[in-house]
N, CA, C and O atoms as a printed pandas DataFrame, in Angstrom:
     atom_number atom_name residue_name chain_id  residue_number  x_coord  y_coord  z_coord
0              1         N          UNK        A               1   -7.078   -0.360  -21.204
1              2        CA          UNK        A               1   -5.580   -0.062  -20.407
2              3         C          UNK        A               1   -5.702    1.222  -20.071
3              4         O          UNK        A               1   -5.569    1.467  -18.872
4              5         N          UNK        A               2   -6.031    2.581  -21.178
5              6        CA          UNK        A               2   -6.210    3.321  -21.817
6              7         C          UNK        A               2   -6.709    4.288  -20.765
7              8         O          UNK        A               2   -6.162    5.373  -20.565
8              9         N          UNK        A               3   -7.800    3.842  -20.079
9             10        CA          UNK        A               3   -9.094    4.307  -19.143
10            11         C          UNK        A               3   -8.108    4.812  -18.111
11            12         O          UNK        A               3   -8.027    6.006  -17.822
12            13         N          UNK        A               4   -7.186    3.643  -17.434
13            14        CA          UNK        A               4   -6.555    3.332  -16.411
14            15         C          UNK        A               4   -5.446    4.474  -16.205
15            16         O          UNK        A               4   -5.393    5.207  -15.217
16            17         N          UNK        A               5   -4.422    4.509  -17.485
17            18        CA          UNK        A               5   -3.604    5.405  -17.665
18            19         C          UNK        A               5   -3.992    6.381  -17.728
19            20         O          UNK        A               5   -3.158    7.200  -17.341
20            21         N          UNK        A               6   -5.332    7.013  -18.180
21            22        CA          UNK        A               6   -5.875    8.429  -17.689
22            23         C          UNK        A               6   -6.600    8.355  -16.202
23            24         O          UNK        A               6   -7.676    8.925  -16.383
24            25         N          UNK        A               7   -6.564    8.123  -15.446
25            26        CA          UNK        A               7   -7.067    7.808  -14.125
26            27         C          UNK        A               7   -5.907    8.160  -12.846
27            28         O          UNK        A               7   -5.896    8.624  -11.706
28            29         N          UNK        A               8   -5.077    7.670  -13.746
29            30        CA          UNK        A               8   -3.665    7.452  -13.024
30            31         C          UNK        A               8   -2.951    8.702  -13.234
31            32         O          UNK        A               8   -2.108    9.183  -12.476
32            33         N          UNK        A               9   -3.277    9.079  -14.098
33            34        CA          UNK        A               9   -2.226   10.655  -14.896
34            35         C          UNK        A               9   -3.291   11.885  -13.699
35            36         O          UNK        A               9   -2.908   12.620  -12.790
36            37         N          UNK        A              10   -4.611   11.635  -14.235
37            38        CA          UNK        A              10   -4.902   12.492  -12.714
38            39         C          UNK        A              10   -4.969   12.380  -11.805
39            40         O          UNK        A              10   -5.145   13.366  -11.089
40            41         N          UNK        A              11   -4.846   10.785  -11.142
41            42        CA          UNK        A              11   -4.843   10.796   -9.580
42            43         C          UNK        A              11   -2.910   12.121   -9.040
43            44         O          UNK        A              11   -2.658   12.845   -8.076
44            45         N          UNK        A              12   -2.105   11.734  -10.336
45            46        CA          UNK        A              12   -0.604   11.807  -10.181
46            47         C          UNK        A              12   -0.873   13.658  -10.103
47            48         O          UNK        A              12   -0.623   14.358   -9.122
48            49         N          UNK        A              13   -1.302   14.019  -11.108
49            50        CA          UNK        A              13   -1.841   15.094  -11.041
50            51         C          UNK        A              13   -2.497   16.171   -9.911
51            52         O          UNK        A              13   -2.141   17.329   -9.690
52            53         N          UNK        A              14   -3.501   15.444   -9.319
53            54        CA          UNK        A              14   -4.092   15.750   -8.627
54            55         C          UNK        A              14   -3.435   15.517   -6.984
55            56         O          UNK        A              14   -3.872   16.024   -5.951
56            57         N          UNK        A              15   -2.240   14.571   -7.135
57            58        CA          UNK        A              15   -1.371   14.624   -5.780
58            59         C          UNK        A              15   -1.120   15.524   -6.036
59            60         O          UNK        A              15   -1.668   16.428   -5.406
60            61         N          UNK        A              16   -0.468   15.772   -6.753
61            62        CA          UNK        A              16    0.817   16.695   -6.679
62            63         C          UNK        A              16    0.417   18.087   -6.455
63            64         O          UNK        A              16    1.234   18.878   -5.982
64            65         N          UNK        A              17   -0.810   18.462   -6.766
65            66        CA          UNK        A              17   -1.463   19.874   -6.590
66            67         C          UNK        A              17   -2.140   19.925   -5.244
67            68         O          UNK        A              17   -2.846   20.879   -4.916
68            69         N          UNK        A              18   -1.920   18.906   -4.489
69            70        CA          UNK        A              18   -2.571   18.601   -3.209
70            71         C          UNK        A              18   -1.417   19.315   -1.992
71            72         O          UNK        A              18   -1.494   20.198   -1.136
72            73         N          UNK        A              19   -0.079   18.121   -2.616
73            74        CA          UNK        A              19    0.657   18.444   -2.005
74            75         C          UNK        A              19    1.615   19.899   -2.186
75            76         O          UNK        A              19    2.607   19.937   -1.458
76            77         N          UNK        A              20    1.400   21.015   -3.046
77            78        CA          UNK        A              20    1.786   21.995   -3.265
78            79         C          UNK        A              20    1.007   22.858   -2.552
79            80         O          UNK        A              20    1.402   23.981   -2.239
80            81         N          UNK        A              21   -0.324   22.322   -2.204
81            82        CA          UNK        A              21   -1.089   23.212   -1.959
82            83         C          UNK        A              21   -0.989   22.868   -0.005
83            84         O          UNK        A              21   -1.523   23.699    0.730
84            85         N          UNK        A              22   -0.353   21.748    0.564
85            86        CA          UNK        A              22    0.170   21.782    2.160
86            87         C          UNK        A              22   -0.286   20.333    2.206
87            88         O          UNK        A              22    0.424   19.765    3.036
88            89         N          UNK        A              23   -1.059   19.590    1.740
89            90        CA          UNK        A              23   -1.645   18.306    2.576
90            91         C          UNK        A              23   -3.036   18.631    2.397
91            92         O          UNK        A              23   -3.582   19.712    2.174
92            93         N          UNK        A              24   -3.615   17.162    2.579
93            94        CA          UNK        A              24   -5.642   17.466    2.969
94            95         C          UNK        A              24   -5.769   18.315    3.874
95            96         O          UNK        A              24   -6.782   18.863    3.439
96            97         N          UNK        A              25   -5.598   18.706    4.542
97            98        CA          UNK        A              25   -5.652   19.498    5.655
98            99         C          UNK        A              25   -6.100   21.518    4.722
99           100         O          UNK        A              25   -6.904   22.359    5.124
100          101         N          UNK        A              26   -5.298   21.568    3.661
101          102        CA          UNK        A              26   -5.755   22.509    3.255
102          103         C          UNK        A              26   -6.975   22.343    2.388
103          104         O          UNK        A              26   -7.836   23.223    2.401
104          105         N          UNK        A              27   -7.069   21.570    1.846
105          106        CA          UNK        A              27   -7.939   21.155    0.671
106          107         C          UNK        A              27   -8.814   20.349    0.574
107          108         O          UNK        A              27   -8.514   19.452   -0.214
108          109         N          UNK        A              28  -10.174   20.208    1.202
109          110        CA          UNK        A              28  -10.200   18.821    1.723
110          111         C          UNK        A              28  -11.294   18.414    0.635
111          112         O          UNK        A              28  -11.682   17.251    0.524
112          113         N          UNK        A              29  -11.683   19.288   -0.029
113          114        CA          UNK        A              29  -12.407   18.846   -1.719
114          115         C          UNK        A              29  -11.412   18.113   -2.662
115          116         O          UNK        A              29  -11.165   17.123   -3.350
116          117         N          UNK        A              30  -11.118   19.025   -2.306
117          118        CA          UNK        A              30   -9.546   18.276   -3.135
118          119         C          UNK        A              30   -8.995   16.481   -2.927
119          120         O          UNK        A              30   -8.970   15.720   -3.894
120          121         N          UNK        A              31   -8.705   16.166   -1.912
121          122        CA          UNK        A              31   -8.463   15.309   -1.208
122          123         C          UNK        A              31   -9.295   14.351   -1.175
123          124         O          UNK        A              31   -8.973   13.174   -1.335
124          125         N          UNK        A              32  -10.530   14.786   -0.949
125          126        CA          UNK        A              32  -12.034   13.845   -1.463
126          127         C          UNK        A              32  -12.070   13.201   -3.053
127          128         O          UNK        A              32  -12.216   12.021   -3.373
128          129         N          UNK        A              33  -11.895   14.332   -3.886
129          130        CA          UNK        A              33  -11.667   13.587   -5.284
130          131         C          UNK        A              33  -10.432   12.746   -5.133
131          132         O          UNK        A              33  -10.485   11.564   -5.474
132          133         N          UNK        A              34   -9.444   13.203   -4.701
133          134        CA          UNK        A              34   -8.570   11.803   -5.090
134          135         C          UNK        A              34   -8.637   10.288   -4.526
135          136         O          UNK        A              34   -8.192    9.190   -4.858
136          137         N          UNK        A              35   -9.622   10.955   -3.248
137          138        CA          UNK        A              35   -9.877    9.131   -2.686
138          139         C          UNK        A              35  -10.368    8.627   -3.686
139          140         O          UNK        A              35   -9.870    7.645   -4.236
140          141         N          UNK        A              36  -11.957    9.509   -4.286
141          142        CA          UNK        A              36  -12.710    8.928   -5.155
142          143         C          UNK        A              36  -11.932    8.103   -6.676
143          144         O          UNK        A              36  -12.226    7.041   -7.225
144          145         N          UNK        A              37  -10.930    9.068   -6.978
145          146        CA          UNK        A              37  -10.288    8.439   -7.876
146          147         C          UNK        A              37   -9.291    7.071   -7.560
147          148         O          UNK        A              37   -9.264    6.098   -8.314
148          149         N          UNK        A              38   -8.802    7.140   -6.802
149          150        CA          UNK        A              38   -8.312    6.081   -6.147
150          151         C          UNK        A              38   -9.659    4.347   -6.201
151          152         O          UNK        A              38   -9.512    3.154   -6.467
152          153         N          UNK        A              39  -10.539    5.017   -5.882
153          154        CA          UNK        A              39  -12.091    3.489   -5.101
154          155         C          UNK        A              39  -11.930    3.561   -7.235
155          156         O          UNK        A              39  -11.842    2.444   -7.744
156          157         N          UNK        A              40  -11.916    4.308   -7.847
157          158        CA          UNK        A              40  -11.906    4.406   -9.108
158          159         C          UNK        A              40  -11.109    3.029   -9.550
159          160         O          UNK        A              40  -11.340    1.820   -9.572
160          161         N          UNK        A              41  -10.371    3.648   -9.782
161          162        CA          UNK        A              41   -8.670    3.142  -10.138
162          163         C          UNK        A              41   -8.716    1.062   -9.722
163          164         O          UNK        A              41   -8.290    0.054  -10.286
164          165         N          UNK        A              42   -9.314    1.296   -8.735
165          166        CA          UNK        A              42   -9.038   -0.226   -7.688
166          167         C          UNK        A              42  -10.353   -0.628   -8.794
167          168         O          UNK        A              42  -10.069   -1.287   -9.794
168          169         N          UNK        A              43  -11.545   -0.269   -8.595
169          170        CA          UNK        A              43  -12.898   -0.412   -9.290
170          171         C          UNK        A              43  -12.531   -1.026  -10.992
171          172         O          UNK        A              43  -12.936   -2.066  -11.510
172          173         N          UNK        A              44  -11.765   -0.116  -11.489
173          174        CA          UNK        A              44  -11.482   -0.654  -12.817
174          175         C          UNK        A              44  -10.415   -1.839  -13.033
175          176         O          UNK        A              44  -10.287   -2.640  -13.959
176          177         N          UNK        A              45   -9.877   -1.702  -12.139
177          178        CA          UNK        A              45   -8.928   -3.441  -11.893
178          179         C          UNK        A              45   -9.326   -3.834  -11.601
179          180         O          UNK        A              45   -8.631   -4.517  -10.848
180          181         N          UNK        A              46  -11.037   -4.311  -11.465
181          182        CA          UNK        A              46  -11.483   -5.464  -10.395
182          183         C          UNK        A              46  -10.789   -5.847   -9.170
183          184         O          UNK        A              46  -10.801   -6.998   -8.733
184          185         N          UNK        A              47  -10.039   -4.632   -8.488
185          186        CA          UNK        A              47   -9.646   -5.147   -6.933
186          187         C          UNK        A              47  -10.324   -4.123   -5.686
187          188         O          UNK        A              47  -10.722   -2.972   -5.862
188          189         N          UNK        A              48  -10.328   -4.753   -4.624
189          190        CA          UNK        A              48  -10.855   -4.279   -3.977
190          191         C          UNK        A              48  -10.673   -2.970   -3.574
191          192         O          UNK        A              48   -9.480   -2.668   -3.567
192          193         N          UNK        A              49  -11.460   -2.035   -3.218
193          194        CA          UNK        A              49  -10.391   -0.311   -2.395
194          195         C          UNK        A              49   -9.904   -0.491   -1.216
195          196         O          UNK        A              49  -10.030    0.406   -0.383
196          197         N          UNK        A              50   -9.240   -1.698   -0.894
197          198        CA          UNK        A              50   -8.137   -1.084    0.450
198          199         C          UNK        A              50   -6.781   -0.884    0.601
199          200         O          UNK        A              50   -5.858   -1.258   -0.122
200          201         N          UNK        A              51   -6.770   -0.354    1.458
201          202        CA          UNK        A              51   -5.526    0.264    1.709
202          203         C          UNK        A              51   -4.188   -0.543    1.261
203          204         O          UNK        A              51   -3.189    0.130    1.009
204          205         N          UNK        A              52   -4.133   -1.830    1.161
205          206        CA          UNK        A              52   -3.136   -2.284    0.418
206          207         C          UNK        A              52   -2.954   -2.278   -1.160
207          208         O          UNK        A              52   -1.920   -2.345   -1.826
208          209         N          UNK        A              53   -4.384   -2.170   -1.578
209          210        CA          UNK        A              53   -4.163   -2.091   -3.268
210          211         C          UNK        A              53   -3.870   -0.579   -3.678
211          212         O          UNK        A              53   -3.253   -0.210   -4.678
212          213         N          UNK        A              54   -4.478    0.262   -2.633
213          214        CA          UNK        A              54   -4.488    1.726   -3.188
214          215         C          UNK        A              54   -2.736    2.126   -2.917
215          216         O          UNK        A              54   -2.106    3.099   -3.330
216          217         N          UNK        A              55   -2.314    1.052   -2.130
217          218        CA          UNK        A              55   -0.961    1.609   -2.164
218          219         C          UNK        A              55    0.077    1.022   -3.869
219          220         O          UNK        A              55    1.105    1.438   -4.402
220          221         N          UNK        A              56   -0.383    0.500   -4.020
221          222        CA          UNK        A              56   -0.015   -0.113   -5.415
222          223         C          UNK        A              56    0.621    1.434   -6.070
223          224         O          UNK        A              56    1.823    1.702   -6.078
224          225         N          UNK        A              57   -0.164    2.094   -6.451
225          226        CA          UNK        A              57   -0.052    3.181   -7.137
226          227         C          UNK        A              57    0.050    4.594   -6.709
227          228         O          UNK        A              57    0.295    5.555   -7.438
228          229         N          UNK        A              58   -0.261    4.598   -4.905
229          230        CA          UNK        A              58   -0.049    5.600   -4.233
230          231         C          UNK        A              58    1.466    6.070   -4.587
231          232         O          UNK        A              58    1.644    7.082   -5.265
232          233         N          UNK        A              59    2.397    5.402   -4.168
233          234        CA          UNK        A              59    4.201    6.049   -4.107
234          235         C          UNK        A              59    4.460    6.120   -5.354
235          236         O          UNK        A              59    4.616    4.987   -5.810
236          237         N          UNK        A              60    4.570    6.872   -6.070
237          238        CA          UNK        A              60    5.595    7.201   -7.010
238          239         C          UNK        A              60    7.137    7.978   -7.112
239          240         O          UNK        A              60    7.481    8.841   -6.304
240          241         N          UNK        A              61    7.939    7.538   -8.183
241          242        CA          UNK        A              61    9.298    8.123   -7.279
242          243         C          UNK        A              61    9.580    9.022   -8.303
243          244         O          UNK        A              61    9.863    8.725   -9.464
244          245         N          UNK        A              62    9.472   10.354   -7.728
245          246        CA          UNK        A              62    9.933   12.075   -8.477
246          247         C          UNK        A              62   11.002   11.644   -9.363
247          248         O          UNK        A              62   10.691   12.034  -10.488
248          249         N          UNK        A              63   12.263   10.944   -9.403
249          250        CA          UNK        A              63   13.017   10.861  -10.332
250          251         C          UNK        A              63   12.779    9.401  -12.088
251          252         O          UNK        A              63   13.400    9.049  -13.091
252          253         N          UNK        A              64   11.807    9.184  -11.547
253          254        CA          UNK        A              64   11.238    8.913  -13.266
254          255         C          UNK        A              64    9.966    9.839  -13.752
255          256         O          UNK        A              64    9.170   10.677  -13.328
256          257         N          UNK        A              65   10.164    9.437  -14.401
257          258        CA          UNK        A              65    8.527   10.241  -15.363
258          259         C          UNK        A              65    7.843    9.558  -14.758
259          260         O          UNK        A              65    7.916    8.605  -13.983
260          261         N          UNK        A              66    6.515   10.724  -15.626
261          262        CA          UNK        A              66    5.034   10.221  -15.075
262          263         C          UNK        A              66    4.466    9.017  -16.084
263          264         O          UNK        A              66    3.416    8.443  -15.796
264          265         N          UNK        A              67    5.407    8.584  -17.578
265          266        CA          UNK        A              67    4.795    7.741  -18.032
266          267         C          UNK        A              67    5.228    6.225  -17.230
267          268         O          UNK        A              67    4.452    5.278  -17.099
268          269         N          UNK        A              68    6.648    6.267  -16.745
269          270        CA          UNK        A              68    7.407    5.387  -16.146
270          271         C          UNK        A              68    6.637    5.317  -15.159
271          272         O          UNK        A              68    5.678    4.788  -15.721
272          273         N          UNK        A              69    6.392    5.418  -14.346
273          274        CA          UNK        A              69    5.630    5.236  -12.852
274          275         C          UNK        A              69    4.342    4.669  -13.361
275          276         O          UNK        A              69    4.049    3.597  -12.831
276          277         N          UNK        A              70    3.473    5.130  -14.282
277          278        CA          UNK        A              70    2.142    4.974  -14.770
278          279         C          UNK        A              70    2.396    3.369  -15.111
279          280         O          UNK        A              70    1.612    2.487  -14.761
280          281         N          UNK        A              71    3.219    3.213  -15.610
281          282        CA          UNK        A              71    3.784    1.970  -16.201
282          283         C          UNK        A              71    3.683    1.213  -15.299
283          284         O          UNK        A              71    2.912    0.274  -15.501
284          285         N          UNK        A              72    4.415    1.274  -13.891
285          286        CA          UNK        A              72    4.659    0.840  -12.801
286          287         C          UNK        A              72    3.526    0.418  -12.911
287          288         O          UNK        A              72    3.100   -0.535  -13.563
288          289         N          UNK        A              73    2.954    1.231  -12.180
289          290        CA          UNK        A              73    1.523    1.514  -10.854
290          291         C          UNK        A              73    0.952    0.057  -12.000
291          292         O          UNK        A              73    0.817   -1.063  -11.507
292          293         N          UNK        A              74    0.663    0.321  -13.569
293          294        CA          UNK        A              74    0.045   -0.636  -14.331
294          295         C          UNK        A              74    0.439   -2.181  -13.645
295          296         O          UNK        A              74   -0.294   -2.937  -13.008
296          297         N          UNK        A              75    1.443   -2.291  -13.914
297          298        CA          UNK        A              75    2.348   -3.608  -13.790
298          299         C          UNK        A              75    1.817   -3.912  -12.378
299          300         O          UNK        A              75    1.443   -4.977  -11.888
300          301         N          UNK        A              76    1.875   -2.952  -11.982
301          302        CA          UNK        A              76    1.348   -3.827  -10.007
302          303         C          UNK        A              76    0.244   -4.296   -9.688
303          304         O          UNK        A              76   -0.097   -5.211   -8.938
304          305         N          UNK        A              77   -0.544   -3.250  -10.627
305          306        CA          UNK        A              77   -2.179   -3.508  -10.752
306          307         C          UNK        A              77   -2.515   -5.013  -11.220
307          308         O          UNK        A              77   -3.467   -5.635  -10.750
308          309         N          UNK        A              78   -1.461   -5.645  -12.391
309          310        CA          UNK        A              78   -2.131   -6.522  -12.826
310          311         C          UNK        A              78   -1.448   -7.604  -12.043
311          312         O          UNK        A              78   -1.477   -8.814  -12.271
312          313         N          UNK        A              79   -1.110   -7.255  -11.519
313          314        CA          UNK        A              79   -0.228   -8.526  -10.778
314          315         C          UNK        A              79   -0.898   -8.917   -9.717
315          316         O          UNK        A              79   -1.069  -10.102   -9.431
316          317         N          UNK        A              80   -1.446   -7.680   -8.871
317          318        CA          UNK        A              80   -2.324   -7.758   -7.661
318          319         C          UNK        A              80   -3.462   -8.345   -8.520
319          320         O          UNK        A              80   -3.972   -9.373   -8.075
320          321         N          UNK        A              81   -3.902   -7.896   -9.583
321          322        CA          UNK        A              81   -5.335   -8.677   -9.475
322          323         C          UNK        A              81   -5.315  -10.236  -10.183
323          324         O          UNK        A              81   -6.113  -11.171  -10.253
324          325         N          UNK        A              82   -4.105   -9.993  -10.603
325          326        CA          UNK        A              82   -3.895  -11.815  -10.699
326          327         C          UNK        A              82   -3.663  -12.183   -9.259
327          328         O          UNK        A              82   -4.707  -11.926   -8.661
328          329         N          UNK        A              83   -2.893  -12.600   -8.556
329          330        CA          UNK        A              83   -3.306  -12.948   -7.183
330          331         C          UNK        A              83   -4.455  -13.491   -6.626
331          332         O          UNK        A              83   -4.768  -14.614   -6.230
332          333         N          UNK        A              84   -5.370  -11.688   -6.743
333          334        CA          UNK        A              84   -6.509  -11.726   -6.045
334          335         C          UNK        A              84   -7.590  -12.713   -7.240
335          336         O          UNK        A              84   -8.552  -13.323   -6.773
336          337         N          UNK        A              85   -7.434  -12.741   -8.035
337          338        CA          UNK        A              85   -8.670  -13.899   -8.889
338          339         C          UNK        A              85   -7.974  -14.779   -8.564
339          340         O          UNK        A              85   -8.453  -14.963   -7.445
340          341         N          UNK        A              86   -7.222  -15.475   -8.649
341          342        CA          UNK        A              86   -6.040  -17.216   -8.268
342          343         C          UNK        A              86   -5.701  -17.441   -6.900
343          344         O          UNK        A              86   -5.109  -18.452   -6.520
344          345         N          UNK        A              87   -5.986  -16.724   -6.326
345          346        CA          UNK        A              87   -5.932  -16.923   -4.906
346          347         C          UNK        A              87   -6.757  -17.858   -4.242
347          348         O          UNK        A              87   -7.803  -17.243   -4.033
348          349         N          UNK        A              88   -6.881  -19.161   -3.733
349          350        CA          UNK        A              88   -7.803  -20.371   -3.226
350          351         C          UNK        A              88   -8.719  -19.616   -2.575
351          352         O          UNK        A              88   -8.270  -18.505   -2.295
352          353         N          UNK        A              89  -10.341  -19.888   -2.074
353          354        CA          UNK        A              89  -11.183  -19.467   -1.148
354          355         C          UNK        A              89  -10.634  -20.047    0.150
355          356         O          UNK        A              89  -10.422  -19.369    1.156
356          357         N          UNK        A              90  -10.441  -21.241    0.054
357          358        CA          UNK        A              90  -10.094  -22.141    1.810
358          359         C          UNK        A              90   -8.518  -22.618    1.327
359          360         O          UNK        A              90   -8.477  -23.174    0.229
360          361         N          UNK        A              91   -7.554  -22.491    1.867
361          362        CA          UNK        A              91   -6.984  -23.852    2.162
362          363         C          UNK        A              91   -7.026  -25.199    1.745
363          364         O          UNK        A              91   -7.963  -25.309    0.954
364          365         N          UNK        A              92   -6.521  -26.137    1.889
365          366        CA          UNK        A              92   -6.519  -27.676    1.827
366          367         C          UNK        A              92   -6.929  -27.765    3.375
367          368         O          UNK        A              92   -8.067  -28.120    3.682
368          369         N          UNK        A              93   -6.148  -27.495    4.160
369          370        CA          UNK        A              93   -5.666  -27.959    5.702
370          371         C          UNK        A              93   -8.139  -27.600    5.863
371          372         O          UNK        A              93   -9.105  -28.312    6.134
372          373         N          UNK        A              94   -7.944  -26.322    5.532
373          374        CA          UNK        A              94   -9.313  -25.816    6.042
374          375         C          UNK        A              94  -10.631  -26.560    5.175
375          376         O          UNK        A              94  -11.778  -26.901    5.467
376          377         N          UNK        A              95  -10.045  -26.586    4.341
377          378        CA          UNK        A              95  -11.236  -27.836    2.981
378          379         C          UNK        A              95  -11.440  -29.225    3.927
379          380         O          UNK        A              95  -12.572  -29.653    4.153
380          381         N          UNK        A              96  -10.537  -29.716    4.320
381          382        CA          UNK        A              96  -10.448  -30.990    5.025
382          383         C          UNK        A              96  -11.249  -31.075    6.414
383          384         O          UNK        A              96  -11.861  -32.058    6.834
384          385         N          UNK        A              97  -11.121  -29.947    6.971
385          386        CA          UNK        A              97  -11.524  -29.433    7.937
386          387         C          UNK        A              97  -13.306  -29.287    8.161
387          388         O          UNK        A              97  -14.053  -29.450    9.126
388          389         N          UNK        A              98  -13.503  -28.889    6.708
389          390        CA          UNK        A              98  -15.048  -28.265    6.612
390          391         C          UNK        A              98  -15.683  -29.876    6.000
391          392         O          UNK        A              98  -16.908  -29.944    5.899
392          393         N          UNK        A              99  -15.150  -30.680    5.749
393          394        CA          UNK        A              99  -15.527  -31.456    5.137
394          395         C          UNK        A              99  -15.330  -33.163    6.067
395          396         O          UNK        A              99  -15.809  -34.182    5.571
396          397         N          UNK        A             100  -14.752  -33.181    7.093
397          398        CA          UNK        A             100  -14.547  -33.727    7.789
398          399         C          UNK        A             100  -16.086  -34.929    8.574
399          400         O          UNK        A             100  -15.814  -35.840    9.356
400          401         N          UNK        A             101  -16.573  -34.827    8.427
401          402        CA          UNK        A             101  -18.070  -35.128    9.072
402          403         C          UNK        A             101  -18.324  -36.216    7.169
403          404         O          UNK        A             101  -19.037  -37.203    6.989
404          405         N          UNK        A             102  -17.705  -35.710    6.452
405          406        CA          UNK        A             102  -18.227  -36.257    5.360
406          407         C          UNK        A             102  -17.192  -37.536    4.965
407          408         O          UNK        A             102  -16.019  -37.500    5.337
408          409         N          UNK        A             103  -17.709  -38.631    4.205
409          410        CA          UNK        A             103  -16.516  -39.214    3.206
410          411         C          UNK        A             103  -15.810  -38.357    2.218
411          412         O          UNK        A             103  -16.450  -37.485    1.629
412          413         N          UNK        A             104  -14.711  -38.508    2.017
413          414        CA          UNK        A             104  -14.284  -37.757    0.593
414          415         C          UNK        A             104  -13.682  -39.021   -0.241
415          416         O          UNK        A             104  -13.470  -40.191    0.077
416          417         N          UNK        A             105  -13.537  -38.440   -1.187
417          418        CA          UNK        A             105  -12.988  -39.779   -2.521
418          419         C          UNK        A             105  -11.868  -39.365   -3.200
419          420         O          UNK        A             105  -11.866  -38.323   -3.856
420          421         N          UNK        A             106  -10.722  -40.236   -3.082
421          422        CA          UNK        A             106   -9.492  -39.457   -4.053
422          423         C          UNK        A             106   -9.520  -40.077   -4.894
423          424         O          UNK        A             106   -9.447  -41.305   -4.933
424          425         N          UNK        A             107   -9.693  -38.927   -6.195
425          426        CA          UNK        A             107   -9.896  -39.473   -7.700
426          427         C          UNK        A             107   -8.436  -38.859   -8.510
427          428         O          UNK        A             107   -8.082  -37.692   -8.675
428          429         N          UNK        A             108   -7.862  -39.976   -8.870
429          430        CA          UNK        A             108   -6.702  -39.860   -9.989
430          431         C          UNK        A             108   -6.846  -39.566  -11.107
431          432         O          UNK        A             108   -7.507  -40.525  -11.506
432          433         N          UNK        A             109   -6.654  -38.645  -12.306
433          434        CA          UNK        A             109   -6.703  -38.138  -13.066
434          435         C          UNK        A             109   -5.211  -38.282  -14.164
435          436         O          UNK        A             109   -4.405  -37.353  -14.128
436          437         N          UNK        A             110   -4.970  -39.370  -15.006
437          438        CA          UNK        A             110   -4.133  -39.381  -15.962
438          439         C          UNK        A             110   -3.639  -37.865  -16.575
439          440         O          UNK        A             110   -4.247  -37.045  -17.263
440          441         N          UNK        A             111   -2.637  -37.867  -16.165
441          442        CA          UNK        A             111   -2.205  -36.379  -16.973
442          443         C          UNK        A             111   -1.339  -36.811  -18.546
443          444         O          UNK        A             111   -1.259  -38.029  -18.701
444          445         N          UNK        A             112   -0.773  -36.049  -19.564
445          446        CA          UNK        A             112   -0.366  -36.511  -20.682
446          447         C          UNK        A             112    1.218  -37.203  -20.290
447          448         O          UNK        A             112    1.751  -38.097  -20.946
448          449         N          UNK        A             113    1.735  -36.621  -19.200
449          450        CA          UNK        A             113    3.320  -36.954  -19.166
450          451         C          UNK        A             113    3.474  -37.826  -18.307
451          452         O          UNK        A             113    4.563  -38.229  -17.898
452          453         N          UNK        A             114    2.065  -38.311  -17.849
453          454        CA          UNK        A             114    2.480  -40.084  -17.120
454          455         C          UNK        A             114    2.641  -40.152  -15.309
455          456         O          UNK        A             114    3.004  -41.131  -14.658
456          457         N          UNK        A             115    2.192  -38.602  -14.711
457          458        CA          UNK        A             115    1.972  -38.215  -13.626
458          459         C          UNK        A             115    0.349  -37.879  -13.764
459          460         O          UNK        A             115   -0.274  -37.622  -14.795
460          461         N          UNK        A             116   -0.158  -37.966  -12.335
461          462        CA          UNK        A             116   -1.540  -38.057  -12.103
462          463         C          UNK        A             116   -1.793  -36.613  -11.620
463          464         O          UNK        A             116   -0.942  -35.723  -11.600
464          465         N          UNK        A             117   -2.939  -36.516  -11.276
465          466        CA          UNK        A             117   -3.772  -34.539  -11.271
466          467         C          UNK        A             117   -4.993  -35.731  -10.200
467          468         O          UNK        A             117   -6.022  -36.360  -10.446
468          469         N          UNK        A             118   -4.082  -35.512   -8.956
469          470        CA          UNK        A             118   -5.104  -36.469   -7.389
470          471         C          UNK        A             118   -6.099  -35.112   -7.268
471          472         O          UNK        A             118   -5.557  -34.080   -7.664
472          473         N          UNK        A             119   -7.451  -34.974   -6.785
473          474        CA          UNK        A             119   -8.241  -34.102   -6.163
474          475         C          UNK        A             119   -9.032  -35.032   -5.296
475          476         O          UNK        A             119   -9.122  -36.181   -5.727
476          477         N          UNK        A             120   -9.586  -34.780   -4.228
477          478        CA          UNK        A             120  -10.427  -35.245   -2.893
478          479         C          UNK        A             120  -12.288  -34.453   -3.571
479          480         O          UNK        A             120  -12.738  -33.314   -3.689
480          481         N          UNK        A             121  -12.659  -35.455   -3.762
481          482        CA          UNK        A             121  -14.212  -35.522   -4.286
482          483         C          UNK        A             121  -15.421  -35.893   -2.863
483          484         O          UNK        A             121  -15.906  -36.986   -2.572
484          485         N          UNK        A             122  -15.598  -34.799   -2.317
485          486        CA          UNK        A             122  -17.079  -35.585   -1.758
486          487         C          UNK        A             122  -18.194  -36.274   -1.635
487          488         O          UNK        A             122  -19.189  -36.001   -2.306
488          489         N          UNK        A             123  -18.163  -37.104   -0.890
489          490        CA          UNK        A             123  -19.014  -38.099   -1.660
490          491         C          UNK        A             123  -20.539  -38.198   -1.449
491          492         O          UNK        A             123  -21.199  -39.016   -2.089
């Protein structure tokens, strides 16, 4: 996490410098460097460098301290990483459509509290 914190700190410093210069039109090299840092932050957090994931740390509140903004960004990135990794690749209805021509067997596994965990197994 220390590396991500240092990347975010560098990102915020360069963003403020670019804002002081007048935006991306004034210094395209600095803007390209900021974009590469954005990609590296997403890569280090095991997230795709999409617009949605970049927005997790792009917008920060100037009224709060830089450390608070960095911690908020790290928290948002961790939540997004958890959602990204635990998101099912296919919904249950898509799974059923895919296996419509195959026979499916419903398996019930008893749990400790007396309930059952059910899942479908293609036969």
